[in-house]
C-alpha positions as CSV (number, residue, x, y, z in Angstrom):
1,X,215.5,98.8,38.4
2,X,217.6,95.8,37.3
3,X,214.7,93.4,37.1
4,X,214.6,93.1,33.3
5,X,216.8,90.4,31.7
6,X,217.3,90.2,27.9
7,X,217.0,87.1,25.8
8,X,217.6,86.8,22.1
9,X,214.0,87.7,21.3
10,X,212.2,88.6,24.5
11,X,212.6,90.0,28.0
12,X,211.8,88.5,31.3
13,X,211.3,90.0,34.7
14,X,213.1,88.9,37.9
15,X,210.2,89.0,40.4
16,X,212.7,89.0,43.3
17,X,214.1,92.3,42.2
18,X,211.0,93.9,40.8
19,X,209.3,96.3,43.3
20,X,205.9,95.9,41.6
21,X,205.5,99.6,41.1
22,X,203.8,99.2,37.7
23,X,205.8,101.9,35.9
24,X,206.9,99.4,33.2
25,X,203.3,98.3,32.3
26,X,202.4,101.4,30.2
27,X,205.9,101.5,28.7
28,X,205.7,98.0,27.2
29,X,204.8,98.4,23.6
30,X,203.5,94.8,23.3
31,X,201.2,94.9,26.4
32,X,203.1,91.8,27.6
33,X,203.6,92.7,31.2
34,X,200.8,91.2,33.4
35,X,200.2,91.0,37.1
36,X,201.5,87.7,38.6
37,X,198.1,87.1,40.3
38,X,196.2,87.0,37.0
39,X,194.8,83.7,35.9
40,X,197.0,81.3,33.9
41,X,200.3,83.1,34.8
42,X,202.0,80.1,36.4
43,X,203.8,79.2,33.2
44,X,205.1,82.7,32.7
45,X,206.2,83.0,36.3
46,X,208.3,79.9,36.0
47,X,209.8,81.0,32.7
48,X,210.6,84.5,34.1
49,X,212.3,82.9,37.1
50,X,214.4,80.5,35.1
51,X,215.6,82.9,32.5
52,X,216.2,85.8,34.9
53,X,218.9,83.7,36.4
54,X,220.5,83.0,33.0
55,X,220.1,86.1,30.9
56,X,222.0,89.4,31.3
57,X,220.4,92.5,33.0
58,X,218.8,95.1,30.7
59,X,219.4,98.3,32.6
60,X,218.2,100.8,30.1
61,X,215.1,101.0,27.8
62,X,215.9,100.2,24.2
63,X,214.0,100.7,21.0
64,X,211.5,98.1,19.9
65,X,212.5,96.2,16.8
66,X,211.2,97.8,13.6
67,X,208.9,94.8,13.0
68,X,207.6,94.7,16.6
69,X,204.0,95.6,15.7
70,X,203.8,92.7,13.2
71,X,204.6,90.3,16.0
72,X,202.1,91.7,18.5
73,X,199.2,89.6,17.1
74,X,201.2,86.6,15.8
75,X,199.5,83.5,17.1
76,X,201.5,80.9,19.1
77,X,204.7,83.0,18.7
78,X,206.2,81.7,21.9
79,X,205.8,78.1,20.9
80,X,207.1,78.7,17.4
81,X,209.9,81.3,17.9
82,X,211.2,81.4,21.5
83,X,214.9,81.4,21.8
84,X,216.6,80.4,25.0
85,X,219.8,82.2,23.9
86,X,220.7,85.3,26.0
87,X,220.6,88.8,24.7
88,X,223.4,91.3,25.0
89,X,222.1,93.2,28.1
90,X,223.2,96.7,28.9
């Protein structure tokens, strides 16, 4: 599916393209993919919609960065490190 879009340091999902099959959920090493009907998801739904329009499609699974596990539990990482720059896509 072409629902993933790559930013400089995160991915977003285009809900209009996603078929909500759930295959990506266990594949996400950071446990970052949540159902859109979970509580407090409004912020993330808006962010995904905005950046899915701006960032390139990520059509194939890549390797997590070598330091990915270190970032999993980093508090407030979005507020401190989010980059609106696009990634390279594939």
